[in-house]
N, C-alpha and C positions, 0 to 999 in steps of 0.2 A: 309410282314404285320405278326405281331406275333398275332397267335391264341387267346392265354389267354391276360384276362385284365392287369395280373400284367407284363406280358413280354411287353403288351404296355406302360405300365408306366415307366418300366425300359430304354426302349428305348428311349423314348420320355425326360426322366429325364437326361440321357447322352446327348442328343444333345442339353438341355439346357446348360448343363454343359460346352459343345463346346461354346457356345455363350458367356457365362458370361465370360469363361479364356480369349476370344479375347477382349473382351472390359474392362477387369480388368486392373485398374491402367492406363487407357488412358484418354486423355482429350474428352471422351464423352459427348452428352448433357445431362443436369440434370434439372429439373424444382422441384417445390413446389407444391404438388396437393390443396392446400389450407385446410380452415378449418380444419387444426391439422392433417392432414392425414401425412404428412410426405413428404419426396421427393420421386420421381422417376426418373430413370435412362433408357438412352437410351435402355441399355440393358434389363431391366424389360419388355419394352413394345415390344421389338423385341422378347424375349421367350415366352411372352404372345402370341402374334399372331401365331408362331411357332405352341405353345402348343395346342391353340384353332382350328389352320387349320391342325393340325396331328391328334387329339385326336377324333374331331368331323367328321371328315371324315372318320375314321376306326370306329365308334360308333355315326352314325348322331343320332340316338334315344336317346342318353343322355341327360341330362340336364347339363349346364355349370354355375360354378361360381368359377369366378377368382377375386385375388383382383384388378387387372389392366383392368377388362372388366367391360364396365357398366352393372350392373345387371339389370337382364330380368326376371319378375316374371313366366314365363313359367317354369322356371327350377321348381316352386312348383307342379305342376301337373305331373313331372318326376321320374318314378319308381326309375331309376338311374340316379346317377348326378355324374361327374367329379368337384370336389372341388380342386383347384390348388394356389399356392403363387408361381408366375415366380421367384422372389426372397425373401427368409423370411431372413431378416437382411439386407436390401437395404442399411441405415445408414453406417453399416460396410462395404458394397461392397465398396460402393460411396469412402468410407475413404481409400480403399486398404486392409482392413482386408480381413482374410480367411475364417472366421468361419461363412459363410452365404449357404444358403442351398435352395435347391428347393425341393417343397414341394407337391406331387402330389397323390391324393386320389380317390376312388370310394366308391360312398355311395349307398347301395340298403335299399331303405325304411326307409331312417332317420342311418341307420348304416355301418359302413364304413367297406368293404371286402376284399379291395385291397390298397396296399397304399406302397410309395415310398419315401424316404430322401435322397437326394443325396448331399454333401460335394464334389464338384469337385476338390477344392485347396488341398483336404486332400484324395483324392480317396476314400471316404469313403461311399458306398452305401447301405443303410441300406432298408428292404424290408418285407414286410408280408404279406400273404393271410391267411383270416380268416378260422380259426381251421389247419393252418398247421405251424404255428410256426413262430417266427422274426429272421430275419440273418444280418448278415454286411457283405459286400462283400462275400455272399452266407455261411459265418460261424454262423453255430445257435449263437444267445446269449439269456441270460437272465438276468432279473435284479435282484436287490439287495434283500437278505433275511434276512436283519436286522429287528429285533424286537422290538428295544428298541430307540425311539424318542431321547436322551439325545445325543448329539454331533453328531446325524446322518449328513451326507453332504447334503445340499439342494442347489438345485440351485434355485434362487430367485433376482429379481430387490430388491435394500432395502428398500424401501415405503413398499414392502409386509410384511415385518418382523414389521413393526412399531406397538406401543404397542395399538393403537385404531381399530386396525384391527382383535384383540383377545382376547375376552370377557374373556375368560378362561385360560390366562395366553400365553404371547409369547414362543413358542417352543423354548426349548434349544438346538438349532442346528448351525450347523458351516454353514454359509451361503456362497455361490459361485455364478458366474453368468458367463454367455453365452448370447451372441446377440440375438440367433435366436430360437424363442420357438419351432421350429421344431427341432431343434439340440440338444436342452436343453429336450426334452421330448426320442429323441433318445440317449441321455446321460444316462439317469435312465434306459431305455429299456436295455444296454447292461452292465449295475452294473457300471457303472463309477461315479454315485452320487446313493444315497439312495432315493430321491424325488425331484421334483419340483414344485413350487406354482405360481401361476398367479390367484389373488384374484379380478381384475377387470375383465371387459366383455372382452372377447378374440374372434378373428375374426376366425370364422370356419376354413377359407384357411391355418391358422398358426398352427392350432391343429387336423386338421382332420388325415392326415398319421399319425402323432405322436399317435394318440389315437389308432389305430388298430397296430403299432408295439409295443407299451407299453402293450397293453394289451396281444399279442401273447408272449410277454416275460414273462408272470406271474407279471407285474405289476398293480396295483388296480388303474383305471382312472374314476376320477368323474367330476362334477364341483365344485362349493367352498358348494354347499349345501348338497351334496354327493348323488346328482342326476347322471344315467350314462348320458353321453353325447349322444344328439341325432342331426345328423347333416342334412343340407338343410332346415334351418328353416328360418321363415319369413324375421329376420332381420340379418340372417346368423351370429348370435355370440351366445357363450356360456357364464354364467353366472361364468367366472373364470375356473381353473382347478388344481385340485390337483392329481400328480401323484406320487405314492409313492409304496414302499415297502407294501404288505398287512399285514404284521406286524405292523405298523405304521402309515399306512393311516388314521385308525379310531382316533388315537392321534389327530390328525391334526382337524379331524371334531369336536371333542368333545372342543379343546381349542377353534374353531370359535364359537362355540354355547354359 
């Protein structure tokens, strides 16, 4: 068993990848969770069980927040909490796509201190420990140094750039899209794109790991109001996410206001 929390997350993420790969493009069981929550697959549930069993056996004093586990208010009194998404991008996964991810984070008093995002079918493992930088497959990564918002490359779903969201004017950017929020944040952290936006409320399990990986790669991360993200909240959600090069992050906030 790894002694470090980051090592524990890395090992668990790789085990999750083995399960997801085994079920990928097979006739697995799928059901709709209802209430607009979307689908869940047999692989999601098996990975969730494995992660919960493995991680809490190693750190029984930690709290637990996962998309596929019924929420337990006991986590709110825990100083340290696991925040995980067994498969981020489940729809893409079910459809046979490859850009899904496993997102695992540890938050201490609301701040993420260890994080892993693993894309098993791309063999890309992003990791970070607070104060020690971010890496992809153990190679250090750094976000964009862009200082001009015009023509910046931005990962966002199309509705996020609708005019009624931007009283100060829609940013003059080049929009791109990837289905997994965790992957989008990592793509900003390693400089593939200049920014990512989601203006609607975001589940913490989708963004917790990406928050630290971005911050350790020099990317500015806030909610849509400009506040730093604080995790293990009662509702388990944040008021959107803006992750961007420090040189253009403020311009997004100005236009939103």
